[in-house]
SESEDREN-204512 format. One line per 4 residues: number of its first residue (from 1); their letters; for each residue x, y, z of N, C-alpha, C, O. Coordinates in Angstrom, 3 decimals, padded with zeros to 6 digits. Layout:
NUM	A	X,Y,Z,X,Y,Z,X,Y,Z,X,Y,Z ~ ...
***
This chain:
1	XXXX	008.299,002.836,-020.490,008.793,003.070,-019.149,008.498,001.846,-018.284,007.848,001.959,-017.245 ~ 008.970,000.696,-018.707,008.648,-000.545,-018.018,009.334,-000.683,-016.668,008.933,-001.527,-015.866 ~ 010.349,000.116,-016.396,011.040,000.043,-015.117,010.407,000.946,-014.068,010.903,001.022,-012.944 ~ 009.324,001.630,-014.413,008.675,002.521,-013.456,008.154,001.716,-012.267,007.670,000.595,-012.421
5	XXXX	008.263,002.304,-011.095,007.702,001.691,-009.897,006.195,001.893,-009.956,005.714,002.973,-010.300 ~ 005.454,000.838,-009.615,004.003,000.892,-009.714,003.358,000.701,-008.339,003.946,000.107,-007.434 ~ 002.139,001.219,-008.211,001.452,001.114,-006.923,-000.053,001.074,-007.112,-000.592,001.549,-008.111 ~ -000.720,000.485,-006.111,-002.160,000.640,-005.969,-002.400,001.203,-004.572,-001.621,000.970,-003.648
9	XXXX	-003.488,001.943,-004.440,-003.844,002.585,-003.178,-005.235,002.102,-002.787,-006.190,002.244,-003.550 ~ -005.339,001.525,-001.582,-006.603,000.955,-001.119,-006.955,001.548,000.242,-006.303,001.267,001.247 ~ -007.989,002.367,000.250,-008.455,002.981,001.493,-009.902,003.385,001.280,-010.261,003.855,000.200 ~ -010.739,003.209,002.297,-012.139,003.571,002.137,-012.355,005.083,002.167,-013.460,005.552,001.895
13	XXXX	-011.325,005.845,002.492,-011.402,007.300,002.485,-010.863,007.852,001.170,-009.690,007.672,000.841 ~ -011.733,008.527,000.423,-011.307,009.150,-000.832,-010.224,010.190,-000.565,-009.284,010.309,-001.351 ~ -010.338,010.944,000.524,-009.347,011.977,000.842,-007.962,011.364,001.054,-006.969,011.898,000.562 ~ -007.890,010.257,001.776,-006.604,009.583,001.997,-006.041,009.092,000.671,-004.849,009.244,000.406
17	XXXX	-006.899,008.499,-000.169,-006.424,008.027,-001.477,-005.864,009.194,-002.289,-004.822,009.046,-002.927 ~ -006.527,010.342,-002.280,-006.056,011.502,-003.053,-004.677,011.963,-002.577,-003.798,012.249,-003.390 ~ -004.494,012.035,-001.257,-003.192,012.457,-000.708,-002.096,011.498,-001.163,-001.056,011.930,-001.658 ~ -002.328,010.207,-000.996,-001.320,009.212,-001.384,-001.035,009.248,-002.880,000.122,009.205,-003.298
21	XXXX	-002.075,009.326,-003.672,-001.892,009.349,-005.126,-001.067,010.562,-005.537,-000.178,010.453,-006.381 ~ -001.358,011.718,-004.944,-000.599,012.935,-005.261,000.882,012.751,-004.923,001.750,013.065,-005.737 ~ 001.168,012.239,-003.718,002.559,012.072,-003.299,003.272,010.989,-004.109,004.448,011.139,-004.439 ~ 002.582,009.920,-004.426,003.189,008.867,-005.249,003.506,009.387,-006.652,004.578,009.118,-007.195
25	XXXX	002.571,010.127,-007.225,002.785,010.688,-008.566,003.967,011.651,-008.562,004.793,011.636,-009.474 ~ 004.040,012.494,-007.523,005.167,013.432,-007.405,006.495,012.694,-007.292,007.529,013.211,-007.716 ~ 006.475,011.490,-006.725,007.698,010.694,-006.566,008.022,009.889,-007.823,009.021,009.170,-007.856 ~ 007.188,010.003,-008.855,007.446,009.288,-010.102,006.888,007.877,-010.139,007.226,007.099,-011.031
29	XXXX	006.037,007.537,-009.179,005.439,006.209,-009.134,004.222,006.183,-010.057,003.436,007.131,-010.086 ~ 004.072,005.097,-010.808,002.936,004.931,-011.701,001.785,004.272,-010.948,001.933,003.172,-010.416 ~ 000.644,004.944,-010.907,-000.524,004.401,-010.227,-001.217,003.391,-011.137,-001.569,003.707,-012.274 ~ -001.409,002.178,-010.630,-002.107,001.144,-011.391,-003.578,001.068,-011.036,-004.348,000.396,-011.722
33	XXXX	-003.977,001.743,-009.980,-005.379,001.759,-009.612,-005.572,002.142,-008.170,-004.627,002.207,-007.384 ~ -006.827,002.396,-007.841,-007.198,002.713,-006.475,-008.500,002.004,-006.161,-009.291,001.702,-007.055 ~ -008.715,001.740,-004.874,-009.912,001.015,-004.463,-010.310,001.440,-003.056,-009.500,001.973,-002.298 ~ -011.573,001.193,-002.726,-012.087,001.525,-001.409,-012.387,000.319,-000.552,-012.807,000.461,000.597
37	XXXX	-012.174,-000.892,-001.103,-012.430,-002.117,-000.342,-011.334,-003.136,-000.608,-010.608,-003.051,-001.598 ~ -011.232,-004.103,000.299,-010.251,-005.180,000.138,-010.583,-006.029,-001.089,-009.685,-006.460,-001.814 ~ -011.874,-006.267,-001.317,-012.285,-007.061,-002.478,-011.853,-006.403,-003.785,-011.407,-007.079,-004.712 ~ -011.986,-005.088,-003.851,-011.556,-004.362,-005.048,-010.037,-004.395,-005.197,-009.520,-004.388,-006.314
41	XXXX	-009.323,-004.431,-004.073,-007.860,-004.545,-004.121,-007.447,-005.864,-004.754,-006.511,-005.910,-005.552 ~ -008.147,-006.936,-004.398,-007.867,-008.245,-005.004,-008.077,-008.170,-006.514,-007.257,-008.675,-007.280 ~ -009.163,-007.546,-006.942,-009.428,-007.395,-008.378,-008.309,-006.617,-009.063,-007.883,-006.981,-010.159 ~ -007.827,-005.544,-008.422,-006.724,-004.764,-009.001,-005.466,-005.611,-009.144,-004.749,-005.498,-010.139
45	XXXX	-005.198,-006.455,-008.157,-003.996,-007.298,-008.212,-004.138,-008.450,-009.200,-003.134,-009.024,-009.624 ~ -005.359,-008.795,-009.571,-005.561,-009.797,-010.619,-005.195,-009.215,-011.980,-004.807,-009.948,-012.889 ~ -005.319,-007.902,-012.118,-005.061,-007.221,-013.391,-003.672,-006.602,-013.467,-003.188,-006.309,-014.561 ~ -003.026,-006.399,-012.327,-001.744,-005.690,-012.266,-000.791,-006.427,-011.322,-001.212,-007.271,-010.530
49	XXXX	000.474,-006.101,-011.419,001.451,-006.601,-010.453,002.198,-005.394,-009.872,003.297,-005.062,-010.318 ~ 001.595,-004.748,-008.883,002.209,-003.539,-008.324,003.459,-003.856,-007.505,003.613,-004.942,-006.947 ~ 004.338,-002.864,-007.459,005.509,-002.946,-006.583,005.119,-002.581,-005.157,005.663,-003.123,-004.195 ~ 004.170,-001.656,-005.032,003.724,-001.158,-003.736,002.215,-001.268,-003.624,001.488,-000.987,-004.577
53	XXXX	001.752,-001.676,-002.460,000.320,-001.683,-002.184,000.123,-000.931,-000.869,000.556,-001.391,000.187 ~ -000.526,000.217,-000.940,-000.873,000.976,000.255,-002.261,000.522,000.653,-003.206,000.675,-000.120 ~ -002.402,-000.036,001.853,-003.604,-000.755,002.244,-004.095,-000.330,003.626,-003.376,-000.443,004.619 ~ -005.326,000.157,003.669,-005.946,000.543,004.934,-006.236,-000.704,005.760,-006.578,-001.749,005.207
57	XXXX	-006.104,-000.601,007.064,-006.404,-001.731,007.939,-007.906,-001.907,008.089,-008.424,-003.006,007.888 ~ -008.610,-000.838,008.440,-010.041,-000.904,008.733,-010.853,-000.421,007.528,-010.855,000.765,007.198 ~ -011.539,-001.361,006.883,-012.394,-001.032,005.746,-013.686,-001.825,005.862,-013.741,-002.821,006.585 ~ -014.730,-001.391,005.153,-015.966,-002.178,005.166,-015.713,-003.563,004.571,-014.937,-003.696,003.624
61	XXXX	-016.348,-004.577,005.106,-016.143,-005.935,004.593,-014.874,-006.526,005.169,-014.651,-006.492,006.379 ~ -014.052,-007.062,004.300,-012.803,-007.708,004.707,-011.784,-006.651,005.146,-011.634,-005.619,004.493 ~ -011.090,-006.913,006.249,-010.080,-005.954,006.724,-008.831,-006.034,005.850,-008.598,-007.011,005.138 ~ -008.046,-004.975,005.933,-006.788,-004.962,005.203,-005.865,-006.090,005.631,-005.204,-006.707,004.795
65	XXXX	-005.817,-006.361,006.923,-004.948,-007.435,007.418,-005.395,-008.787,006.864,-004.566,-009.602,006.460 ~ -006.697,-009.020,006.847,-007.211,-010.313,006.372,-007.002,-010.543,004.880,-006.977,-011.690,004.434 ~ -006.854,-009.475,004.100,-006.689,-009.643,002.653,-005.221,-009.760,002.232,-004.939,-010.072,001.075 ~ -004.296,-009.520,003.140,-002.867,-009.575,002.791,-002.468,-010.901,002.129,-001.790,-010.863,001.102
69	XXXX	-002.852,-012.071,002.661,-002.435,-013.317,002.004,-002.882,-013.411,000.536,-002.120,-013.873,-000.313 ~ -004.086,-012.983,000.244,-004.574,-013.023,-001.146,-003.775,-012.077,-002.028,-003.466,-012.412,-003.172 ~ -003.437,-010.898,-001.513,-002.654,-009.938,-002.294,-001.242,-010.463,-002.534,-000.697,-010.296,-003.625 ~ -000.646,-011.094,-001.525,000.693,-011.679,-001.685,000.680,-012.814,-002.715,001.633,-012.985,-003.475
73	XXXX	-000.391,-013.570,-002.729,-000.489,-014.657,-003.710,-000.537,-014.101,-005.129,000.072,-014.664,-006.039 ~ -001.255,-013.003,-005.317,-001.397,-012.401,-006.647,-000.187,-011.545,-007.023,000.187,-011.487,-008.194 ~ 000.415,-010.892,-006.060,001.559,-009.998,-006.292,002.629,-010.281,-005.237,002.827,-009.486,-004.318 ~ 003.322,-011.423,-005.373,004.241,-011.865,-004.315,005.413,-010.925,-004.032,005.961,-010.949,-002.930
77	XXXX	005.804,-010.107,-004.993,006.946,-009.212,-004.780,006.538,-007.845,-004.239,007.401,-007.034,-003.903 ~ 005.243,-007.580,-004.149,004.768,-006.260,-003.712,005.083,-006.021,-002.239,004.970,-006.918,-001.403 ~ 005.479,-004.793,-001.950,005.649,-004.359,-000.568,004.298,-003.781,-000.137,003.792,-002.840,-000.748 ~ 003.726,-004.357,000.920,002.432,-003.899,001.404,002.644,-002.967,002.588,003.252,-003.333,003.593
81	XXXX	002.126,-001.753,002.442,002.257,-000.729,003.462,000.875,-000.508,004.070,-000.046,-000.055,003.391 ~ 000.741,-000.831,005.348,-000.543,-000.682,006.020,-000.759,000.777,006.430,000.173,001.466,006.844 ~ -002.005,001.228,006.305,-002.388,002.590,006.661,-003.477,002.515,007.716,-004.473,001.819,007.522 ~ -003.306,003.221,008.829,-004.355,003.174,009.846,-004.176,004.245,010.899,-003.098,004.819,011.056
85	XXXX	-005.237,004.497,011.605,-005.170,005.388,012.763,-005.036,004.566,014.040,-004.938,005.125,015.132 ~ -005.032,003.242,013.907,-004.906,002.336,015.048,-003.430,001.997,015.257,-002.782,001.423,014.383 ~ -002.912,002.363,016.431,-001.489,002.092,016.675,-001.286,001.030,017.756,-000.194,000.903,018.309 ~ -002.331,000.278,018.050,-002.218,-000.748,019.074,-001.208,-001.818,018.650,-001.181,-002.246,017.497
89	XXXX	-000.400,-002.227,019.588,000.669,-003.206,019.324,000.130,-004.483,018.676,000.750,-005.020,017.758 ~ -001.011,-004.966,019.144,-001.593,-006.196,018.610,-001.919,-006.062,017.116,-001.680,-006.982,016.335 ~ -002.459,-004.916,016.738,-002.794,-004.683,015.325,-001.530,-004.614,014.479,-001.472,-005.189,013.392 ~ -000.528,-003.920,014.974,000.747,-003.812,014.251,001.366,-005.201,014.076,001.836,-005.539,012.990
93	XXXX	001.366,-005.997,015.134,001.930,-007.351,015.055,001.158,-008.221,014.062,001.764,-008.946,013.274 ~ -000.165,-008.152,014.095,-000.969,-008.932,013.158,-000.663,-008.541,011.716,-000.577,-009.405,010.843 ~ -000.498,-007.255,011.465,-000.182,-006.792,010.106,001.171,-007.337,009.652,001.302,-007.815,008.525 ~ 002.170,-007.266,010.520,003.499,-007.773,010.154,003.495,-009.296,009.994,004.123,-009.826,009.078
97	XXXX	002.795,-009.990,010.876,002.707,-011.451,010.764,001.997,-011.870,009.477,002.315,-012.911,008.901 ~ 001.046,-011.067,009.030,000.323,-011.377,007.791,001.167,-011.084,006.553,000.848,-011.549,005.459 ~ 002.253,-010.307,006.725,003.138,-010.039,005.602,003.278,-008.582,005.218,003.839,-008.276,004.165 ~ 002.779,-007.670,006.048,002.943,-006.244,005.746,004.408,-005.855,005.863,005.115,-006.323,006.756
101	XXXX	004.852,-005.005,004.967,006.238,-004.538,004.961,006.443,-003.399,005.965,007.479,-003.310,006.623 ~ 005.437,-002.536,006.065,005.555,-001.373,006.927,004.163,-000.930,007.357,003.157,-001.461,006.889 ~ 004.121,000.041,008.245,002.894,000.468,008.880,002.962,001.983,009.029,003.868,002.488,009.691 ~ 002.031,002.719,008.432,002.013,004.179,008.531,000.748,004.637,009.233,-000.350,004.179,008.917
105	XXXX	000.908,005.552,010.197,-000.228,006.038,010.974,-000.869,007.268,010.349,-000.191,008.160,009.841 ~ -002.206,007.287,010.403,-002.982,008.460,010.010,-003.302,009.235,011.281,-003.421,008.618,012.339 ~ -003.446,010.531,011.231,-003.250,011.354,010.046,-001.768,011.424,009.697,-000.900,011.374,010.568 ~ -001.508,011.539,008.411,-000.145,011.515,007.922,000.568,012.832,008.175,-000.016,013.911,008.078
109	XXXX	001.834,012.712,008.498,002.747,013.844,008.433,003.257,013.787,006.993,003.983,012.862,006.627 ~ 002.884,014.762,006.185,003.168,014.713,004.752,004.662,014.584,004.467,005.060,013.834,003.575 ~ 005.488,015.305,005.215,006.940,015.217,004.982,007.461,013.820,005.300,008.292,013.284,004.567 ~ 006.977,013.232,006.385,007.377,011.866,006.726,006.894,010.890,005.653,007.626,009.984,005.256
113	XXXX	005.672,011.078,005.192,005.134,010.197,004.161,005.955,010.297,002.874,006.212,009.284,002.223 ~ 006.366,011.503,002.506,007.230,011.680,001.327,008.539,010.916,001.499,009.003,010.248,000.575 ~ 009.131,011.020,002.690,010.388,010.304,002.959,010.179,008.789,002.884,011.017,008.072,002.336 ~ 009.081,008.312,003.425,008.794,006.871,003.393,008.607,006.389,001.953,009.102,005.320,001.593
117	XXXX	007.911,007.152,001.138,007.714,006.774,-000.263,009.050,006.733,-000.986,009.318,005.801,-001.744 ~ 009.892,007.738,-000.758,011.204,007.768,-001.404,012.053,006.580,-000.966,012.736,005.963,-001.784 ~ 012.010,006.259,000.330,012.762,005.117,000.853,012.288,003.817,000.191,013.105,002.987,-000.207 ~ 010.984,003.647,000.076,010.438,002.450,-000.577,010.865,002.373,-002.034,011.241,001.309,-002.526
121	XXXX	010.805,003.498,-002.714,011.210,003.525,-004.132,012.672,003.140,-004.284,013.025,002.398,-005.201 ~ 013.527,003.635,-003.395,014.949,003.299,-003.437,015.140,001.801,-003.211,015.925,001.162,-003.911 ~ 014.427,001.243,-002.237,014.535,-000.196,-001.964,014.114,-001.015,-003.189,014.760,-002.007,-003.528 ~ 013.051,-000.605,-003.837,012.557,-001.343,-005.002,013.534,-001.206,-006.157,013.838,-002.189,-006.832
125	XXXX	014.030,000.004,-006.392,014.988,000.208,-007.488,016.253,-000.611,-007.288,016.808,-001.152,-008.244 ~ 016.703,-000.700,-006.061,017.924,-001.476,-005.786,017.683,-002.973,-005.980,018.617,-003.723,-006.261 ~ 016.440,-003.402,-005.831,016.111,-004.800,-005.990,015.758,-005.206,-007.401,015.674,-006.397,-007.702 ~ 015.544,-004.202,-008.299,015.201,-004.526,-009.691,016.469,-004.838,-010.488,017.530,-004.263,-010.248
129	X	016.336,-005.753,-011.432,017.518,-006.090,-012.249,017.961,-004.937,-013.125,018.936,-005.063,-013.866
***
C-alpha cells in the first residue's frame, strides 16, 4: 500500500494525539509515528517522509513554529498543520511565514477536524502521480 497517505502527530498532550490518530486512522491515513516534543518530531522525520505533519505550536523545549524549517528540510513535500489554542494573529502569521500549510484551533470540533483531514487527503491524492 505504497500510495497510502502518511502522517505524524506531534503534540505534548497525549489526549490530543489520541483524538488525531483515531480520526486519521478512520480516514485511511497511515500513522508513521507520534511525538510529544519538537525534537522527537525531527527524529521521526529523519526516519520517515510523511505527507502530513500535525504539529502543536506550544510544546516544552523548541516551539512548533521554530521547528518547521527543520521538518521542511527533512520532509519538503509534507503539509504541516499547526495545532493550538492560541488564535492570536501574530502567532498565525508566524506559523504561515515559517511554512505551515494550515492552522487548527483547539479544542477541536470533531466534525470540522474530520472535514479538514478529508480535504487534506484529497489535496495530497490529487498531487500524487
